[in-house]
C-alpha positions as CSV (number, residue, x, y, z in Angstrom):
1,M,89.1,-64.4,34.3
2,N,85.3,-64.1,34.6
3,L,84.0,-67.6,35.3
4,L,80.3,-68.4,35.0
5,A,79.3,-71.5,37.0
6,F,76.0,-73.2,37.6
7,A,74.4,-76.5,38.3
8,A,72.0,-77.7,35.7
9,S,69.4,-78.3,38.4
10,S,66.6,-76.4,40.0
11,S,66.9,-78.1,43.4
12,K,67.6,-75.8,46.3
13,K,69.6,-78.6,47.8
14,S,71.4,-79.5,44.6
15,I,74.6,-81.6,45.2
16,N,75.6,-80.5,41.7
17,K,75.5,-76.9,42.9
18,Q,77.7,-77.8,45.8
19,L,80.1,-79.5,43.5
20,V,80.3,-76.6,41.0
21,I,80.8,-74.0,43.7
22,Y,83.6,-76.1,45.1
23,A,85.2,-76.7,41.7
24,A,84.9,-73.0,40.7
25,G,86.6,-72.0,43.9
26,L,89.7,-74.0,42.8
27,V,90.2,-71.7,39.8
28,D,92.9,-69.2,40.9
29,N,92.3,-65.5,40.4
30,A,88.8,-66.0,39.0
31,N,85.9,-63.7,39.4
32,V,83.2,-66.4,39.8
33,E,79.5,-65.8,39.3
34,V,77.3,-68.7,40.3
35,L,73.9,-68.7,38.6
36,D,70.8,-70.3,40.1
37,L,68.5,-71.8,37.4
38,N,65.5,-70.9,39.6
39,D,66.2,-67.3,38.5
40,Y,65.6,-68.4,34.9
41,E,62.2,-70.2,35.2
42,L,60.4,-70.1,31.9
43,P,57.2,-71.6,30.4
44,L,57.7,-74.9,28.8
45,F,59.3,-74.4,25.4
46,S,57.3,-75.2,22.2
47,E,57.2,-73.5,18.8
48,D,53.6,-72.6,19.5
49,K,54.6,-70.9,22.8
50,E,57.4,-69.1,21.0
51,V,54.9,-67.7,18.5
52,E,52.6,-66.6,21.3
53,I,55.1,-64.9,23.6
54,G,58.3,-64.4,21.6
55,Q,61.7,-64.9,23.1
56,P,61.7,-64.5,26.8
57,S,63.9,-61.9,28.4
58,L,65.2,-64.4,30.9
59,A,66.5,-66.6,28.1
60,Q,68.2,-63.5,26.6
61,A,69.6,-62.7,30.1
62,F,71.1,-66.2,30.3
63,I,72.7,-65.9,26.8
64,D,74.1,-62.4,27.9
65,K,75.6,-63.9,31.0
66,I,77.4,-66.5,28.9
67,A,78.6,-63.8,26.5
68,A,80.0,-61.7,29.4
69,S,82.0,-64.6,30.8
70,D,85.5,-65.8,29.8
71,A,84.8,-69.5,30.7
72,L,82.0,-71.8,31.8
73,M,81.7,-74.5,34.4
74,I,78.5,-76.6,34.6
75,S,77.6,-79.5,36.8
76,F,74.8,-81.6,35.5
77,A,72.1,-83.3,37.5
78,E,70.9,-86.5,36.0
79,H,67.2,-87.0,36.0
80,N,66.2,-90.5,34.7
81,G,69.4,-90.7,32.6
82,S,69.1,-87.2,31.1
83,Y,69.1,-83.5,31.7
84,S,66.9,-81.9,34.3
85,A,63.7,-80.4,32.9
86,A,64.7,-77.0,34.2
87,Y,68.1,-77.0,32.4
88,K,66.7,-78.5,29.2
89,N,63.9,-75.9,29.0
90,L,66.3,-73.0,29.5
91,F,68.7,-74.4,27.0
92,D,66.0,-74.9,24.4
93,W,64.7,-71.3,24.8
94,S,68.3,-70.0,24.7
95,S,69.2,-72.0,21.6
96,R,66.4,-70.2,19.7
97,I,68.1,-66.8,20.5
98,N,71.6,-68.1,19.8
99,P,72.1,-71.6,18.4
100,K,75.7,-71.3,19.5
101,V,74.6,-71.2,23.2
102,F,78.1,-71.7,24.6
103,Q,79.6,-69.0,22.4
104,N,83.0,-70.7,22.0
105,K,83.8,-70.3,25.7
106,P,86.2,-72.8,27.2
107,M,84.3,-75.0,29.6
108,V,84.5,-77.8,32.1
109,M,81.5,-80.1,32.5
110,L,80.9,-82.0,35.7
111,A,78.2,-84.3,37.1
112,T,77.5,-86.1,40.3
113,S,74.8,-88.2,41.9
114,P,74.3,-90.1,45.1
115,G,74.9,-93.4,43.2
116,A,77.9,-95.0,41.7
117,G,77.1,-93.7,38.2
118,G,77.8,-90.2,39.2
119,G,75.6,-88.7,36.5
120,S,77.8,-90.2,33.9
121,R,75.0,-90.7,31.4
122,V,73.9,-87.0,31.3
123,L,77.6,-86.0,31.3
124,A,78.2,-88.1,28.2
125,A,75.2,-86.5,26.5
126,A,76.4,-83.0,27.5
127,T,80.0,-83.5,26.4
128,T,79.0,-85.1,23.1
129,S,76.6,-82.3,22.2
130,A,78.8,-79.3,23.5
131,P,80.7,-78.8,20.2
132,Y,77.4,-78.5,18.3
133,F,76.5,-75.6,20.5
134,S,79.9,-74.0,20.2
135,G,81.2,-75.3,23.5
136,D,85.0,-75.5,23.8
137,L,85.2,-78.4,26.2
138,K,88.5,-78.6,28.0
139,A,87.6,-81.3,30.5
140,S,84.8,-83.3,32.1
141,L,84.5,-85.3,35.3
142,S,81.8,-87.5,36.8
143,V,81.9,-87.7,40.6
144,P,80.3,-91.0,41.8
145,S,78.7,-91.6,45.1
146,F,78.6,-87.9,46.1
147,Y,77.9,-88.4,49.8
148,D,80.8,-90.8,50.1
149,N,83.2,-88.6,48.3
150,F,82.3,-85.1,49.4
151,D,82.6,-83.7,52.9
152,M,79.4,-81.8,53.4
153,A,80.6,-80.0,56.5
154,L,83.8,-78.7,54.8
155,G,82.2,-78.3,51.4
156,Q,85.0,-80.1,49.6
157,I,85.9,-83.4,47.9
158,K,87.5,-85.8,50.4
159,N,88.5,-88.5,48.0
160,E,92.1,-87.6,47.0
161,D,91.9,-89.4,43.6
162,I,88.8,-87.5,42.6
163,K,90.1,-84.2,44.0
164,S,93.3,-84.7,41.9
165,Q,91.2,-85.3,38.7
166,L,89.2,-82.2,39.5
167,V,92.3,-80.1,39.9
168,I,93.5,-81.3,36.5
169,A,90.2,-80.4,34.9
170,V,90.2,-77.0,36.5
171,T,93.8,-76.4,35.5
172,S,92.9,-77.1,31.9
173,L,90.3,-74.4,32.0
174,L,92.7,-72.0,33.6
175,D,95.4,-72.7,31.1
176,S,93.0,-72.1,28.2
177,T,92.2,-68.6,29.3
178,Q,95.7,-67.3,29.9
């Protein structure tokens, strides 16, 4: 299985990137490609900008990466209760190329934050909207209080209950692609 994984964040120190890398590593026999949203930096989307420059090749490259994958795993950073600007902008450009951005790929959506909310608000928005963009959501999980529940030195979840929930989520993705 070709698994495309990324954090919906442009932070070089993204805890969501750490989470998605760990979670993707739990998928047995997967060929995992981890994207960095910094490689897809685009001008701020607007219809006027689209008329001016057309559809950016980086947005097409992102859509092509999704098309070439068998499954998706995304971990969402929560910025003021919503998506990060970097993710939302890339998503907006990509949706102009293919409104079915997720292309019926089975997917797991994650989120985390340093606080007790664990990015749950952005995760709720993402999971609610996924079907409208042809996302075949298999599971979702919010990881609260990242620094309390993730061992930074080992790069893994140390809370056994959360780890168990993550394994179940990952297994649902694996089961859907076999």
